[in-house]
C-alpha positions as CSV (number, residue, x, y, z in Angstrom):
1,X,-11.4,-55.9,-63.4
2,X,-9.8,-59.2,-64.6
3,X,-6.5,-58.9,-66.3
4,X,-5.5,-62.2,-68.1
5,X,-1.8,-62.3,-69.0
6,X,1.3,-64.4,-69.8
7,X,4.0,-62.7,-67.6
8,X,6.8,-63.3,-70.0
9,X,4.8,-61.7,-72.9
10,X,6.2,-58.1,-73.7
11,X,2.7,-56.9,-74.8
12,X,1.3,-58.2,-71.5
13,X,4.1,-56.4,-69.7
14,X,3.2,-53.2,-71.4
15,X,-0.5,-53.5,-70.7
16,X,0.2,-54.2,-67.1
17,X,2.4,-51.1,-66.8
18,X,-0.4,-48.9,-68.5
19,X,-2.8,-50.2,-66.0
20,X,-0.4,-49.4,-63.1
21,X,0.5,-46.0,-64.5
22,X,-3.1,-45.0,-64.7
23,X,-4.0,-46.5,-61.4
24,X,-6.6,-49.0,-62.7
25,X,-7.3,-51.7,-60.2
26,X,-7.3,-55.2,-61.5
27,X,-6.9,-58.8,-60.6
28,X,-4.1,-60.5,-62.6
29,X,-4.5,-64.1,-63.8
30,X,-1.8,-66.2,-65.5
31,X,-3.5,-67.3,-68.7
32,X,-1.4,-70.5,-69.1
33,X,-1.6,-71.6,-65.3
34,X,-5.3,-70.7,-65.2
35,X,-6.7,-71.1,-68.7
36,X,-10.0,-69.4,-69.5
37,X,-13.0,-71.8,-69.2
38,X,-15.3,-72.6,-72.1
39,X,-18.1,-70.7,-70.1
40,X,-15.8,-67.7,-69.6
41,X,-14.6,-67.6,-73.3
42,X,-18.2,-67.9,-74.6
43,X,-19.4,-65.1,-72.3
44,X,-16.6,-62.9,-73.2
45,X,-16.9,-63.6,-76.9
46,X,-20.7,-62.8,-76.9
47,X,-20.1,-59.6,-74.8
48,X,-17.2,-58.5,-76.9
49,X,-18.9,-58.2,-80.3
50,X,-15.5,-59.2,-81.8
51,X,-15.1,-62.0,-84.3
52,X,-14.1,-65.2,-82.5
53,X,-10.7,-65.4,-84.5
54,X,-9.6,-62.2,-82.4
55,X,-9.6,-64.5,-79.3
56,X,-6.8,-66.7,-81.0
57,X,-3.2,-66.2,-80.5
58,X,-2.3,-66.4,-84.2
59,X,1.4,-65.7,-83.8
60,X,1.7,-68.5,-81.1
61,X,3.6,-71.8,-81.4
62,X,0.5,-73.8,-80.4
63,X,-1.6,-72.1,-83.1
64,X,0.9,-72.8,-85.8
65,X,1.6,-76.4,-84.6
66,X,-2.1,-77.3,-84.9
67,X,-2.2,-75.6,-88.3
68,X,-5.3,-73.6,-87.1
69,X,-5.0,-71.0,-89.8
70,X,-6.3,-73.8,-92.2
71,X,-8.7,-75.4,-89.9
72,X,-10.5,-72.7,-88.1
73,X,-12.6,-71.6,-91.0
74,X,-14.2,-75.1,-91.1
75,X,-14.8,-75.2,-87.4
76,X,-18.0,-74.1,-85.6
77,X,-18.0,-71.4,-83.0
78,X,-18.5,-74.1,-80.4
79,X,-15.6,-76.2,-81.5
80,X,-13.4,-73.1,-81.5
81,X,-14.4,-72.1,-78.0
82,X,-13.9,-75.7,-76.9
83,X,-10.4,-75.7,-78.4
84,X,-9.5,-72.4,-76.9
85,X,-10.5,-73.7,-73.5
86,X,-8.0,-76.4,-73.8
87,X,-4.8,-74.3,-73.7
88,X,-4.1,-70.8,-72.5
89,X,-1.4,-70.3,-75.0
90,X,-4.0,-70.6,-77.8
91,X,-5.8,-67.6,-76.4
92,X,-4.9,-64.0,-77.5
93,X,-3.5,-61.9,-74.6
94,X,-3.8,-59.9,-72.8
95,X,-7.6,-59.9,-72.1
96,X,-9.1,-57.4,-69.9
97,X,-12.5,-58.1,-68.7
98,X,-13.9,-54.8,-67.1
99,X,-17.7,-55.1,-66.3
100,X,-19.4,-55.6,-69.8
101,X,-16.2,-54.5,-71.7
102,X,-13.9,-57.0,-73.1
103,X,-10.6,-55.9,-74.4
104,X,-8.5,-58.4,-76.3
105,X,-5.0,-57.6,-77.1
106,X,-3.3,-54.3,-76.0
107,X,-4.1,-51.1,-77.9
108,X,-3.4,-48.3,-75.8
109,X,-5.9,-45.9,-77.5
110,X,-8.7,-48.4,-77.3
111,X,-7.9,-49.1,-73.6
112,X,-8.0,-45.4,-72.8
113,X,-11.2,-44.9,-74.5
114,X,-12.9,-48.0,-72.8
115,X,-11.3,-47.3,-69.2
116,X,-10.6,-43.6,-68.6
């Protein structure tokens, strides 16, 4: 299981604590130091069944600085995935990649249903 996180993020900290409490084995990856690649993001997006916008950290400074709220609707999926691959701070976190399951953001009930 791959756990993509930004250690200072309080939501990521809660998610990591949850994983530890339930004894879920994972490999942690710092999303800013080792940004997800285009190929990873594309595979996760396709496997998740989620709208691509869910992969964007819409409350982040980078998202706001680039004015992506206004720009994303006009961009293709390809352009959005390439943009996400340029900066880990644009990517919603945490992301948990567990086999064929892709969990974006931390919702304890959703994680419990998917993992326990």
